[in-house]
GUKE-264223 format. One record per residue: x, y, z of N, C-alpha, C in turn; residue in three letters; residue number from 1. Coordinates in steps of 0.02 Angstrom, whole numbers. Example, Ala and Ser with C-alpha at 12.3 -4.5 7.8 and 13.67 -1.06 7.14 Angstrom:
# GUKE-264223
rec nx: 660 ny: -284 nz: 390 cax: 615 cay: -225 caz: 390 cx: 660 cy: -165 cz: 390 r: Ala k: 1
rec nx: 642 ny: -112 nz: 354 cax: 684 cay: -53 caz: 357 cx: 645 cy: 2 cz: 394 r: Ser k: 2
END
This chain:
# GUKE-264223
rec nx: 4906 ny: 11091 nz: 11326 cax: 4938 cay: 11126 caz: 11270 cx: 4898 cy: 11110 cz: 11206 r: Met k: 1
rec nx: 4883 ny: 11161 nz: 11168 cax: 4846 cay: 11153 caz: 11106 cx: 4892 cy: 11125 cz: 11052 r: Lys k: 2
rec nx: 4865 ny: 11077 nz: 11015 cax: 4901 cay: 11047 caz: 10959 cx: 4862 cy: 11059 cz: 10895 r: Leu k: 3
rec nx: 4898 ny: 11068 nz: 10840 cax: 4867 cay: 11080 caz: 10775 cx: 4884 cy: 11023 cz: 10728 r: Tyr k: 4
rec nx: 4837 ny: 11007 nz: 10683 cax: 4851 cay: 10959 caz: 10630 cx: 4884 cy: 10996 cz: 10573 r: Thr k: 5
rec nx: 4913 ny: 10959 nz: 10526 cax: 4943 cay: 10991 caz: 10467 cx: 4890 cy: 11027 cz: 10426 r: Thr k: 6
rec nx: 4830 ny: 11000 nz: 10425 cax: 4775 cay: 11032 caz: 10389 cx: 4756 cy: 11099 cz: 10420 r: Gly k: 7
rec nx: 4754 ny: 11102 nz: 10486 cax: 4738 cay: 11165 caz: 10520 cx: 4793 cy: 11217 cz: 10508 r: Glu k: 8
rec nx: 4855 ny: 11196 nz: 10510 cax: 4911 cay: 11242 caz: 10498 cx: 4908 cy: 11266 cz: 10425 r: Val k: 9
rec nx: 4892 ny: 11222 nz: 10380 cax: 4887 cay: 11240 caz: 10309 cx: 4833 cy: 11295 cz: 10299 r: Ala k: 10
rec nx: 4776 ny: 11287 nz: 10333 cax: 4723 cay: 11338 caz: 10328 cx: 4746 cy: 11404 cz: 10357 r: Lys k: 11
rec nx: 4781 ny: 11402 nz: 10414 cax: 4805 cay: 11463 caz: 10447 cx: 4854 cy: 11500 cz: 10402 r: Ile k: 12
rec nx: 4899 ny: 11462 nz: 10371 cax: 4952 cay: 11492 caz: 10329 cx: 4931 cy: 11501 cz: 10256 r: Cys k: 13
rec nx: 4873 ny: 11474 nz: 10239 cax: 4848 cay: 11478 caz: 10170 cx: 4896 cy: 11446 cz: 10120 r: Lys k: 14
rec nx: 4918 ny: 11385 nz: 10138 cax: 4961 cay: 11346 caz: 10095 cx: 4933 cy: 11275 cz: 10091 r: Val k: 15
rec nx: 4963 ny: 11233 nz: 10049 cax: 4942 cay: 11164 caz: 10043 cx: 4968 cy: 11123 cz: 10103 r: Ala k: 16
rec nx: 4933 ny: 11070 nz: 10118 cax: 4953 cay: 11026 caz: 10173 cx: 5024 cy: 10999 cz: 10161 r: Val k: 17
rec nx: 5039 ny: 10984 nz: 10098 cax: 5105 cay: 10958 caz: 10081 cx: 5160 cy: 11008 cz: 10099 r: Arg k: 18
rec nx: 5147 ny: 11072 nz: 10091 cax: 5195 cay: 11123 caz: 10109 cx: 5210 cy: 11121 cz: 10184 r: Thr k: 19
rec nx: 5158 ny: 11112 nz: 10225 cax: 5166 cay: 11107 caz: 10297 cx: 5208 cy: 11046 cz: 10313 r: Val k: 20
rec nx: 5195 ny: 10990 nz: 10279 cax: 5234 cay: 10929 caz: 10289 cx: 5308 cy: 10940 cz: 10273 r: Cys k: 21
rec nx: 5321 ny: 10977 nz: 10220 cax: 5391 cay: 10993 caz: 10202 cx: 5423 cy: 11036 cz: 10256 r: Lys k: 22
rec nx: 5386 ny: 11085 nz: 10282 cax: 5413 cay: 11127 caz: 10336 cx: 5433 cy: 11084 cz: 10396 r: Trp k: 23
rec nx: 5390 ny: 11036 nz: 10413 cax: 5405 cay: 10994 caz: 10471 cx: 5462 cy: 10946 cz: 10456 r: Thr k: 24
rec nx: 5465 ny: 10919 nz: 10394 cax: 5518 cay: 10873 caz: 10375 cx: 5587 cy: 10907 cz: 10376 r: Asp k: 25
rec nx: 5589 ny: 10970 nz: 10355 cax: 5652 cay: 11008 caz: 10354 cx: 5670 cy: 11038 cz: 10421 r: His k: 26
rec nx: 5625 ny: 11032 nz: 10470 cax: 5639 cay: 11058 caz: 10537 cx: 5623 cy: 11132 cz: 10546 r: Gly k: 27
rec nx: 5593 ny: 11163 nz: 10495 cax: 5574 cay: 11234 caz: 10501 cx: 5517 cy: 11242 cz: 10552 r: Asp k: 28
rec nx: 5472 ny: 11194 nz: 10552 cax: 5415 cay: 11195 caz: 10597 cx: 5418 cy: 11132 cz: 10640 r: Leu k: 29
rec nx: 5425 ny: 11142 nz: 10705 cax: 5432 cay: 11084 caz: 10750 cx: 5365 cy: 11048 cz: 10756 r: Lys k: 30
rec nx: 5369 ny: 10982 nz: 10752 cax: 5310 cay: 10941 caz: 10758 cx: 5330 cy: 10872 cz: 10784 r: Ser k: 31
rec nx: 5280 ny: 10830 nz: 10795 cax: 5293 cay: 10761 caz: 10812 cx: 5242 cy: 10718 cz: 10777 r: Phe k: 32
rec nx: 5260 ny: 10655 nz: 10767 cax: 5214 cay: 10608 caz: 10736 cx: 5178 cy: 10569 cz: 10790 r: Arg k: 33
rec nx: 5116 ny: 10554 nz: 10776 cax: 5077 cay: 10512 caz: 10821 cx: 5101 cy: 10441 cz: 10812 r: Ile k: 34
rec nx: 5120 ny: 10407 nz: 10867 cax: 5146 cay: 10338 caz: 10860 cx: 5097 cy: 10292 cz: 10824 r: Pro k: 35
rec nx: 5123 ny: 10254 nz: 10777 cax: 5083 cay: 10206 caz: 10739 cx: 5048 cy: 10235 cz: 10679 r: Gly k: 36
rec nx: 5061 ny: 10299 nz: 10664 cax: 5029 cay: 10329 caz: 10605 cx: 5076 cy: 10380 cz: 10573 r: Ser k: 37
rec nx: 5055 ny: 10406 nz: 10518 cax: 5095 cay: 10457 caz: 10483 cx: 5072 cy: 10528 cz: 10500 r: Gln k: 38
rec nx: 5022 ny: 10534 nz: 10544 cax: 4995 cay: 10599 caz: 10561 cx: 5043 cy: 10639 cz: 10605 r: His k: 39
rec nx: 5046 ny: 10704 nz: 10590 cax: 5088 cay: 10749 caz: 10629 cx: 5046 cy: 10795 cz: 10671 r: Arg k: 40
rec nx: 5074 ny: 10818 nz: 10726 cax: 5043 cay: 10869 caz: 10768 cx: 5094 cy: 10924 cz: 10782 r: Arg k: 41
rec nx: 5069 ny: 10985 nz: 10779 cax: 5113 cay: 11044 caz: 10789 cx: 5091 cy: 11078 cz: 10854 r: Ile k: 42
rec nx: 5137 ny: 11085 nz: 10903 cax: 5119 cay: 11120 caz: 10965 cx: 5107 cy: 11194 cz: 10952 r: Pro k: 43
rec nx: 5064 ny: 11223 nz: 10993 cax: 5046 cay: 11293 caz: 10987 cx: 5108 cy: 11339 cz: 10989 r: His k: 44
rec nx: 5152 ny: 11327 nz: 11037 cax: 5213 cay: 11369 caz: 11045 cx: 5255 cy: 11368 cz: 10981 r: Asp k: 45
rec nx: 5263 ny: 11307 nz: 10954 cax: 5304 cay: 11300 caz: 10893 cx: 5272 cy: 11336 cz: 10834 r: Ala k: 46
rec nx: 5206 ny: 11332 nz: 10830 cax: 5171 cay: 11366 caz: 10775 cx: 5177 cy: 11441 cz: 10780 r: Leu k: 47
rec nx: 5168 ny: 11468 nz: 10840 cax: 5174 cay: 11541 caz: 10850 cx: 5245 cy: 11564 cz: 10832 r: Ile k: 48
rec nx: 5295 ny: 11528 nz: 10856 cax: 5365 cay: 11546 caz: 10842 cx: 5378 cy: 11545 cz: 10766 r: Lys k: 49
rec nx: 5353 ny: 11494 nz: 10732 cax: 5362 cay: 11487 caz: 10660 cx: 5327 cy: 11544 cz: 10623 r: Phe k: 50
rec nx: 5265 ny: 11560 nz: 10642 cax: 5228 cay: 11613 caz: 10609 cx: 5263 cy: 11680 cz: 10617 r: Leu k: 51
rec nx: 5289 ny: 11694 nz: 10676 cax: 5324 cay: 11757 caz: 10687 cx: 5390 cy: 11759 cz: 10648 r: Lys k: 52
rec nx: 5424 ny: 11703 nz: 10645 cax: 5488 cay: 11699 caz: 10608 cx: 5476 cy: 11712 cz: 10534 r: Met k: 53
rec nx: 5421 ny: 11687 nz: 10507 cax: 5405 cay: 11694 caz: 10435 cx: 5361 cy: 11755 cz: 10420 r: Lys k: 54
rec nx: 5347 ny: 11797 nz: 10472 cax: 5305 cay: 11856 caz: 10464 cx: 5234 cy: 11840 cz: 10441 r: Asp k: 55
rec nx: 5208 ny: 11784 nz: 10463 cax: 5137 cay: 11768 caz: 10451 cx: 5097 cy: 11801 cz: 10507 r: Tyr k: 56
rec nx: 5035 ny: 11821 nz: 10494 cax: 4995 cay: 11850 caz: 10548 cx: 4977 cy: 11796 cz: 10599 r: Pro k: 57
rec nx: 4975 ny: 11815 nz: 10662 cax: 4958 cay: 11769 caz: 10716 cx: 4888 cy: 11782 cz: 10743 r: Thr k: 58
rec nx: 4848 ny: 11819 nz: 10706 cax: 4780 cay: 11836 caz: 10729 cx: 4741 cy: 11772 cz: 10744 r: Asp k: 59
rec nx: 4706 ny: 11773 nz: 10798 cax: 4664 cay: 11716 caz: 10816 cx: 4700 cy: 11661 cz: 10853 r: Gly k: 60
rec nx: 4766 ny: 11659 nz: 10848 cax: 4804 cay: 11606 caz: 10882 cx: 4829 cy: 11628 cz: 10950 r: Leu k: 61
rec nx: 4853 ny: 11690 nz: 10954 cax: 4886 cay: 11712 caz: 11015 cx: 4836 cy: 11715 cz: 11072 r: Val k: 62
rec nx: 4773 ny: 11730 nz: 11058 cax: 4723 cay: 11734 caz: 11110 cx: 4715 cy: 11669 cz: 11148 r: Gly k: 63
rec nx: 4736 ny: 11613 nz: 11119 cax: 4730 cay: 11548 caz: 11153 cx: 4775 cy: 11545 cz: 11213 r: Val k: 64
rec nx: 4838 ny: 11560 nz: 11204 cax: 4887 cay: 11554 caz: 11258 cx: 4927 cy: 11617 cz: 11270 r: Asp k: 65
rec nx: 4922 ny: 11666 nz: 11227 cax: 4967 cay: 11723 caz: 11231 cx: 4934 cy: 11786 cz: 11256 r: Gly k: 66
rec nx: 4974 ny: 11838 nz: 11261 cax: 4953 cay: 11903 caz: 11285 cx: 4959 cy: 11953 cz: 11227 r: Val k: 67
rec nx: 4906 ny: 11990 nz: 11214 cax: 4905 cay: 12039 caz: 11160 cx: 4923 cy: 12107 cz: 11188 r: Glu k: 68
rec nx: 4973 ny: 12140 nz: 11157 cax: 4995 cay: 12205 caz: 11178 cx: 4992 cy: 12253 cz: 11118 r: Met k: 69
rec nx: 4968 ny: 12313 nz: 11130 cax: 4967 cay: 12364 caz: 11078 cx: 5013 cy: 12421 cz: 11098 r: Leu k: 70
rec nx: 5061 ny: 12437 nz: 11056 cax: 5106 cay: 12494 caz: 11067 cx: 5080 cy: 12551 cz: 11024 r: Leu k: 71
rec nx: 5067 ny: 12608 nz: 11055 cax: 5045 cay: 12668 caz: 11019 cx: 5103 cy: 12717 cz: 11021 r: Val k: 72
rec nx: 5141 ny: 12721 nz: 10965 cax: 5200 cay: 12764 caz: 10963 cx: 5220 cy: 12777 cz: 10891 r: Ser k: 73
rec nx: 5247 ny: 12838 nz: 10880 cax: 5276 cay: 12854 caz: 10815 cx: 5351 cy: 12845 cz: 10815 r: Lys k: 74
rec nx: 5380 ny: 12824 nz: 10870 cax: 5452 cay: 12815 caz: 10878 cx: 5473 cy: 12752 cz: 10840 r: Asp k: 75
rec nx: 5506 ny: 12761 nz: 10783 cax: 5525 cay: 12704 caz: 10740 cx: 5573 cy: 12656 cz: 10776 r: Ala k: 76
rec nx: 5621 ny: 12683 nz: 10814 cax: 5668 cay: 12640 caz: 10850 cx: 5632 cy: 12597 cz: 10902 r: Asn k: 77
rec nx: 5586 ny: 12628 nz: 10937 cax: 5547 cay: 12591 caz: 10988 cx: 5506 cy: 12537 cz: 10954 r: Leu k: 78
rec nx: 5474 ny: 12553 nz: 10899 cax: 5435 cay: 12503 caz: 10862 cx: 5479 cy: 12445 cz: 10840 r: Ala k: 79
rec nx: 5539 ny: 12459 nz: 10815 cax: 5585 cay: 12406 caz: 10795 cx: 5605 cy: 12362 cz: 10855 r: Asp k: 80
rec nx: 5617 ny: 12393 nz: 10912 cax: 5634 cay: 12355 caz: 10972 cx: 5577 cy: 12308 cz: 10992 r: Asn k: 81
rec nx: 5515 ny: 12332 nz: 10986 cax: 5458 cay: 12289 caz: 11003 cx: 5446 cy: 12236 cz: 10950 r: Phe k: 82
rec nx: 5462 ny: 12250 nz: 10887 cax: 5457 cay: 12198 caz: 10836 cx: 5507 cy: 12142 cz: 10851 r: Arg k: 83
rec nx: 5567 ny: 12160 nz: 10872 cax: 5617 cay: 12110 caz: 10892 cx: 5593 cy: 12070 cz: 10952 r: Asn k: 84
rec nx: 5564 ny: 12104 nz: 11000 cax: 5536 cay: 12070 caz: 11058 cx: 5480 cy: 12022 cz: 11038 r: Leu k: 85
rec nx: 5440 ny: 12044 nz: 10991 cax: 5385 cay: 12003 caz: 10966 cx: 5410 cy: 11939 cz: 10934 r: Asn k: 86
rec nx: 5466 ny: 11943 nz: 10897 cax: 5492 cay: 11884 caz: 10864 cx: 5526 cy: 11835 cz: 10913 r: Ser k: 87
rec nx: 5546 ny: 11860 nz: 10972 cax: 5579 cay: 11817 caz: 11022 cx: 5530 cy: 11781 cz: 11067 r: Lys k: 88
rec nx: 5471 ny: 11811 nz: 11078 cax: 5425 cay: 11786 caz: 11128 cx: 5366 cy: 11749 cz: 11097 r: Ser k: 89
rec nx: 5350 ny: 11690 nz: 11124 cax: 5290 cay: 11655 caz: 11102 cx: 5230 cy: 11674 cz: 11144 r: Thr k: 90
rec nx: 5242 ny: 11704 nz: 11203 cax: 5187 cay: 11722 caz: 11248 cx: 5160 cy: 11791 cz: 11235 r: Glu k: 91
rec nx: 5199 ny: 11835 nz: 11204 cax: 5180 cay: 11905 caz: 11195 cx: 5174 cy: 11921 cz: 11121 r: Leu k: 92
rec nx: 5115 ny: 11944 nz: 11101 cax: 5105 cay: 11965 caz: 11032 cx: 5098 cy: 12041 cz: 11031 r: Asn k: 93
rec nx: 5143 ny: 12074 nz: 10996 cax: 5145 cay: 12147 caz: 10995 cx: 5116 cy: 12173 cz: 10930 r: Val k: 94
rec nx: 5067 ny: 12218 nz: 10936 cax: 5042 cay: 12255 caz: 10879 cx: 5065 cy: 12327 cz: 10888 r: Gln k: 95
rec nx: 5074 ny: 12362 nz: 10832 cax: 5100 cay: 12430 caz: 10835 cx: 5053 cy: 12476 cz: 10797 r: Ile k: 96
rec nx: 5034 ny: 12531 nz: 10830 cax: 4993 cay: 12582 caz: 10798 cx: 5032 cy: 12648 cz: 10803 r: Ala k: 97
rec nx: 5033 ny: 12685 nz: 10748 cax: 5072 cay: 12747 caz: 10747 cx: 5029 cy: 12808 cz: 10762 r: Val k: 98
rec nx: 4963 ny: 12798 nz: 10767 cax: 4919 cay: 12855 caz: 10783 cx: 4856 cy: 12829 cz: 10818 r: Asn k: 99
rec nx: 4816 ny: 12875 nz: 10841 cax: 4755 cay: 12857 caz: 10879 cx: 4705 cy: 12820 cz: 10836 r: Ser k: 100
rec nx: 4701 ny: 12837 nz: 10772 cax: 4655 cay: 12803 caz: 10728 cx: 4673 cy: 12729 cz: 10721 r: Phe k: 101
rec nx: 4737 ny: 12715 nz: 10707 cax: 4760 cay: 12645 caz: 10703 cx: 4748 cy: 12608 cz: 10769 r: Asp k: 102
rec nx: 4760 ny: 12643 nz: 10824 cax: 4749 cay: 12612 caz: 10890 cx: 4676 cy: 12594 cz: 10900 r: Ala k: 103
rec nx: 4632 ny: 12639 nz: 10880 cax: 4560 cay: 12626 caz: 10888 cx: 4538 cy: 12565 cz: 10847 r: Ala k: 104
rec nx: 4567 ny: 12557 nz: 10788 cax: 4551 cay: 12499 caz: 10747 cx: 4574 cy: 12435 cz: 10781 r: Ile k: 105
rec nx: 4635 ny: 12436 nz: 10807 cax: 4662 cay: 12377 caz: 10842 cx: 4621 cy: 12360 cz: 10904 r: Cys k: 106
rec nx: 4603 ny: 12412 nz: 10941 cax: 4564 cay: 12402 caz: 11002 cx: 4494 cy: 12377 cz: 10985 r: Ile k: 107
rec nx: 4466 ny: 12404 nz: 10932 cax: 4399 cay: 12384 caz: 10911 cx: 4394 cy: 12312 cz: 10889 r: Gly k: 108
rec nx: 4449 ny: 12284 nz: 10865 cax: 4450 cay: 12214 caz: 10845 cx: 4445 cy: 12168 cz: 10906 r: Asp k: 109
rec nx: 4459 ny: 12195 nz: 10964 cax: 4455 cay: 12156 caz: 11026 cx: 4518 cy: 12114 cz: 11037 r: Gly k: 110
rec nx: 4522 ny: 12086 nz: 11096 cax: 4578 cay: 12042 caz: 11111 cx: 4640 cy: 12076 cz: 11139 r: Gly k: 111
rec nx: 4641 ny: 12142 nz: 11141 cax: 4699 cay: 12178 caz: 11168 cx: 4698 cy: 12172 cz: 11245 r: Ile k: 112
rec nx: 4753 ny: 12149 nz: 11273 cax: 4758 cay: 12143 caz: 11345 cx: 4793 cy: 12203 cz: 11378 r: Asp k: 113
rec nx: 4842 ny: 12232 nz: 11342 cax: 4881 cay: 12288 caz: 11369 cx: 4892 cy: 12339 cz: 11314 r: Phe k: 114
rec nx: 4889 ny: 12403 nz: 11332 cax: 4904 cay: 12457 caz: 11285 cx: 4961 cy: 12498 cz: 11315 r: Ile k: 115
rec nx: 5015 ny: 12504 nz: 11276 cax: 5072 cay: 12545 caz: 11296 cx: 5068 cy: 12609 cz: 11256 r: Val k: 116
rec nx: 5060 ny: 12666 nz: 11291 cax: 5052 cay: 12731 caz: 11257 cx: 5115 cy: 12772 cz: 11268 r: Ile k: 117
rec nx: 5146 ny: 12792 nz: 11213 cax: 5207 cay: 12833 caz: 11215 cx: 5186 cy: 12907 cz: 11216 r: Asp k: 118
rec nx: 5198 ny: 12940 nz: 11273 cax: 5181 cay: 13010 caz: 11280 cx: 5239 cy: 13056 cz: 11262 r: Phe k: 119
rec nx: 5296 ny: 13028 nz: 11242 cax: 5355 cay: 13070 caz: 11227 cx: 5353 cy: 13098 cz: 11157 r: Thr k: 120
rec nx: 5318 ny: 13067 nz: 11111 cax: 5311 cay: 13091 caz: 11043 cx: 5237 cy: 13103 cz: 11030 r: Ile k: 121
rec nx: 5220 ny: 13163 nz: 11011 cax: 5150 cay: 13182 caz: 10997 cx: 5105 cy: 13171 cz: 11058 r: Asp k: 122
rec nx: 5123 ny: 13201 nz: 11115 cax: 5085 cay: 13187 caz: 11176 cx: 5012 cy: 13209 cz: 11174 r: Pro k: 123
rec nx: 4996 ny: 13262 nz: 11137 cax: 4927 cay: 13287 caz: 11137 cx: 4878 cy: 13236 cz: 11107 r: His k: 124
rec nx: 4898 ny: 13205 nz: 11052 cax: 4854 cay: 13154 caz: 11022 cx: 4847 cy: 13094 cz: 11068 r: Leu k: 125
rec nx: 4902 ny: 13074 nz: 11100 cax: 4898 cay: 13016 caz: 11144 cx: 4861 cy: 13032 cz: 11209 r: Asn k: 126
rec nx: 4861 ny: 13094 nz: 11230 cax: 4821 cay: 13113 caz: 11288 cx: 4747 cy: 13107 cz: 11270 r: Ile k: 127
rec nx: 4729 ny: 13127 nz: 11209 cax: 4660 cay: 13118 caz: 11187 cx: 4641 cy: 13045 cz: 11184 r: Glu k: 128
rec nx: 4686 ny: 13002 nz: 11159 cax: 4673 cay: 12931 caz: 11158 cx: 4663 cy: 12905 cz: 11229 r: Leu k: 129
rec nx: 4705 ny: 12926 nz: 11275 cax: 4699 cay: 12905 caz: 11345 cx: 4631 cy: 12925 cz: 11373 r: Tyr k: 130
rec nx: 4609 ny: 12986 nz: 11359 cax: 4544 cay: 13010 caz: 11385 cx: 4487 cy: 12968 cz: 11357 r: Lys k: 131
rec nx: 4491 ny: 12950 nz: 11293 cax: 4440 cay: 12908 caz: 11263 cx: 4440 cy: 12839 cz: 11294 r: Ile k: 132
rec nx: 4499 ny: 12811 nz: 11304 cax: 4505 cay: 12744 caz: 11333 cx: 4479 cy: 12740 cz: 11404 r: Leu k: 133
rec nx: 4491 ny: 12792 nz: 11443 cax: 4473 cay: 12790 caz: 11514 cx: 4402 cy: 12815 cz: 11528 r: Thr k: 134
rec nx: 4369 ny: 12841 nz: 11477 cax: 4300 cay: 12864 caz: 11488 cx: 4252 cy: 12805 cz: 11482 r: Ser k: 135
rec nx: 4204 ny: 12803 nz: 11525 cax: 4152 cay: 12751 caz: 11521 cx: 4174 cy: 12682 cz: 11540 r: Gly k: 136
rec nx: 4231 ny: 12674 nz: 11573 cax: 4253 cay: 12608 caz: 11596 cx: 4271 cy: 12560 cz: 11541 r: Gly k: 137
rec nx: 4293 ny: 12585 nz: 11483 cax: 4310 cay: 12541 caz: 11427 cx: 4372 cy: 12498 cz: 11439 r: Arg k: 138
rec nx: 4415 ny: 12520 nz: 11484 cax: 4478 cay: 12485 caz: 11493 cx: 4480 cy: 12442 cz: 11556 r: Thr k: 139
rec nx: 4423 ny: 12422 nz: 11581 cax: 4423 cay: 12380 caz: 11641 cx: 4466 cy: 12318 cz: 11633 r: Arg k: 140
rec nx: 4464 ny: 12289 nz: 11573 cax: 4501 cay: 12228 caz: 11561 cx: 4567 cy: 12240 cz: 11526 r: Lys k: 141
rec nx: 4581 ny: 12302 nz: 11508 cax: 4643 cay: 12319 caz: 11472 cx: 4690 cy: 12356 cz: 11519 r: Ile k: 142
rec nx: 4752 ny: 12330 nz: 11525 cax: 4802 cay: 12364 caz: 11566 cx: 4835 cy: 12420 cz: 11527 r: Gly k: 143
rec nx: 4839 ny: 12479 nz: 11556 cax: 4870 cay: 12536 caz: 11523 cx: 4940 cy: 12546 cz: 11551 r: Leu k: 144
rec nx: 4988 ny: 12558 nz: 11506 cax: 5057 cay: 12571 caz: 11525 cx: 5079 cy: 12635 cz: 11490 r: Ile k: 145
rec nx: 5110 ny: 12681 nz: 11528 cax: 5131 cay: 12745 caz: 11500 cx: 5207 cy: 12745 cz: 11490 r: Ala k: 146
rec nx: 5228 ny: 12774 nz: 11435 cax: 5298 cay: 12788 caz: 11422 cx: 5306 cy: 12864 cz: 11424 r: Leu k: 147
rec nx: 5348 ny: 12888 nz: 11470 cax: 5355 cay: 12960 caz: 11479 cx: 5429 cy: 12979 cz: 11478 r: Val k: 148
rec nx: 5442 ny: 13043 nz: 11466 cax: 5510 cay: 13069 caz: 11471 cx: 5522 cy: 13089 cz: 11544 r: Ala k: 149
rec nx: 5585 ny: 13086 nz: 11566 cax: 5600 cay: 13101 caz: 11636 cx: 5581 cy: 13171 cz: 11656 r: Lys k: 150
rec nx: 5593 ny: 13219 nz: 11613 cax: 5582 cay: 13289 caz: 11631 cx: 5511 cy: 13314 cz: 11616 r: Ser k: 151
rec nx: 5471 ny: 13273 nz: 11583 cax: 5406 cay: 13296 caz: 11560 cx: 5351 cy: 13284 cz: 11613 r: Glu k: 152
rec nx: 5308 ny: 13333 nz: 11621 cax: 5249 cay: 13324 caz: 11663 cx: 5188 cy: 13324 cz: 11617 r: Thr k: 153
rec nx: 5144 ny: 13277 nz: 11629 cax: 5086 cay: 13268 caz: 11586 cx: 5023 cy: 13292 cz: 11622 r: Leu k: 154
rec nx: 4977 ny: 13323 nz: 11585 cax: 4915 cay: 13346 caz: 11615 cx: 4863 cy: 13290 cz: 11621 r: Pro k: 155
rec nx: 4883 ny: 13235 nz: 11651 cax: 4836 cay: 13180 caz: 11661 cx: 4855 cy: 13141 cz: 11723 r: Leu k: 156
rec nx: 4807 ny: 13102 nz: 11747 cax: 4816 cay: 13064 caz: 11808 cx: 4849 cy: 12997 cz: 11790 r: Asn k: 157
rec nx: 4909 ny: 12986 nz: 11815 cax: 4945 cay: 12924 caz: 11800 cx: 4923 cy: 12865 cz: 11843 r: Leu k: 158
rec nx: 4875 ny: 12877 nz: 11888 cax: 4851 cay: 12824 caz: 11932 cx: 4815 cy: 12767 cz: 11895 r: Asp k: 159
rec nx: 4788 ny: 12782 nz: 11836 cax: 4751 cay: 12731 caz: 11798 cx: 4798 cy: 12684 cz: 11760 r: Lys k: 160
rec nx: 4863 ny: 12700 nz: 11761 cax: 4912 cay: 12658 caz: 11727 cx: 4939 cy: 12606 cz: 11777 r: Phe k: 161
rec nx: 4946 ny: 12544 nz: 11753 cax: 4974 cay: 12492 caz: 11797 cx: 5049 cy: 12497 cz: 11800 r: Ile k: 162
rec nx: 5080 ny: 12528 nz: 11751 cax: 5153 cay: 12540 caz: 11750 cx: 5166 cy: 12607 cz: 11716 r: Glu k: 163
rec nx: 5219 ny: 12640 nz: 11737 cax: 5243 cay: 12700 caz: 11704 cx: 5318 cy: 12690 cz: 11694 r: Val k: 164
rec nx: 5339 ny: 12690 nz: 11631 cax: 5410 cay: 12681 caz: 11614 cx: 5438 cy: 12747 cz: 11588 r: Phe k: 165
rec nx: 5497 ny: 12765 nz: 11612 cax: 5531 cay: 12824 caz: 11586 cx: 5578 cy: 12804 cz: 11530 r: Glu k: 166
rec nx: 5575 ny: 12842 nz: 11475 cax: 5620 cay: 12828 caz: 11420 cx: 5688 cy: 12858 cz: 11435 r: Lys k: 167
rec nx: 5742 ny: 12826 nz: 11417 cax: 5747 cay: 12761 caz: 11384 cx: 5738 cy: 12704 cz: 11435 r: Pro k: 168
rec nx: 5716 ny: 12647 nz: 11409 cax: 5704 cay: 12589 caz: 11451 cx: 5718 cy: 12526 cz: 11411 r: Phe k: 169
rec nx: 5718 ny: 12468 nz: 11443 cax: 5731 cay: 12405 caz: 11411 cx: 5663 cy: 12373 cz: 11390 r: Asp k: 170
rec nx: 5650 ny: 12366 nz: 11325 cax: 5587 cay: 12337 caz: 11303 cx: 5576 cy: 12266 cz: 11329 r: Pro k: 171
rec nx: 5630 ny: 12228 nz: 11338 cax: 5622 cay: 12160 caz: 11365 cx: 5596 cy: 12162 cz: 11436 r: Glu k: 172
rec nx: 5619 ny: 12210 nz: 11474 cax: 5594 cay: 12218 caz: 11543 cx: 5519 cy: 12234 cz: 11542 r: Leu k: 173
rec nx: 5499 ny: 12279 nz: 11497 cax: 5428 cay: 12296 caz: 11491 cx: 5388 cy: 12235 cz: 11471 r: Leu k: 174
rec nx: 5414 ny: 12196 nz: 11424 cax: 5380 cay: 12134 caz: 11404 cx: 5371 cy: 12086 cz: 11462 r: Gly k: 175
rec nx: 5423 ny: 12078 nz: 11503 cax: 5419 cay: 12035 caz: 11561 cx: 5368 cy: 12061 cz: 11612 r: Leu k: 176
rec nx: 5367 ny: 12127 nz: 11622 cax: 5318 cay: 12156 caz: 11669 cx: 5246 cy: 12144 cz: 11644 r: Arg k: 177
rec nx: 5236 ny: 12150 nz: 11579 cax: 5169 cay: 12138 caz: 11551 cx: 5149 cy: 12065 cz: 11562 r: Ile k: 178
rec nx: 5195 ny: 12020 nz: 11548 cax: 5180 cay: 11949 caz: 11559 cx: 5165 cy: 11934 cz: 11632 r: Leu k: 179
rec nx: 5201 ny: 11966 nz: 11677 cax: 5189 cay: 11957 caz: 11749 cx: 5119 cy: 11983 cz: 11767 r: Arg k: 180
rec nx: 5101 ny: 12042 nz: 11741 cax: 5033 cay: 12069 caz: 11754 cx: 4979 cy: 12023 cz: 11727 r: His k: 181
rec nx: 4994 ny: 11990 nz: 11671 cax: 4946 cay: 11944 caz: 11640 cx: 4942 cy: 11877 cz: 11675 r: Ala k: 182
rec nx: 4989 ny: 11866 nz: 11721 cax: 4989 cay: 11803 caz: 11758 cx: 5023 cy: 11746 cz: 11722 r: Gly k: 183
rec nx: 5065 ny: 11763 nz: 11672 cax: 5102 cay: 11711 caz: 11635 cx: 5164 cy: 11694 cz: 11675 r: Val k: 184
rec nx: 5176 ny: 11629 nz: 11684 cax: 5236 cay: 11606 caz: 11720 cx: 5297 cy: 11622 cz: 11678 r: Ala k: 185
rec nx: 5345 ny: 11655 nz: 11709 cax: 5406 cay: 11676 caz: 11672 cx: 5464 cy: 11633 cz: 11693 r: Ile k: 186
END
């Protein structure tokens, strides 16, 4: 398990070391003291949970132990459900893109493990995104998951998706399935 010093956490959060010490003293950020010294260590899980609770970015941290997921959807309710899921889970970091351009930026930054594409809202743009992602073997390491409506038929091959969920569905179940595909013990 990765441990962080108060100095490392201060750099991540862009605050003074003393502020981190106050967070740990008040119990906001779980830590432990090294026996025989005043030094504190913050476990990775506790840091991720704290950062999500305080809406700090978790960029660069989740890749150590977590799974990066990108949701491509304009559905505000779905995005809110995944934000709630993101705040509950230390293993799953959810990013949300409302269009193909935002998705391309997130994917270009690297580190995305799974992409969930919502074909129920604005399917034509998301079909274009799917075609771009699946051309040239770009998604060999990225798991694709489709969100579809029960009555809708899409002009694309769903075989390249590791999961296909019909809306409405339980976002927590989808999160668990993603973690299972990533090999995270649940």
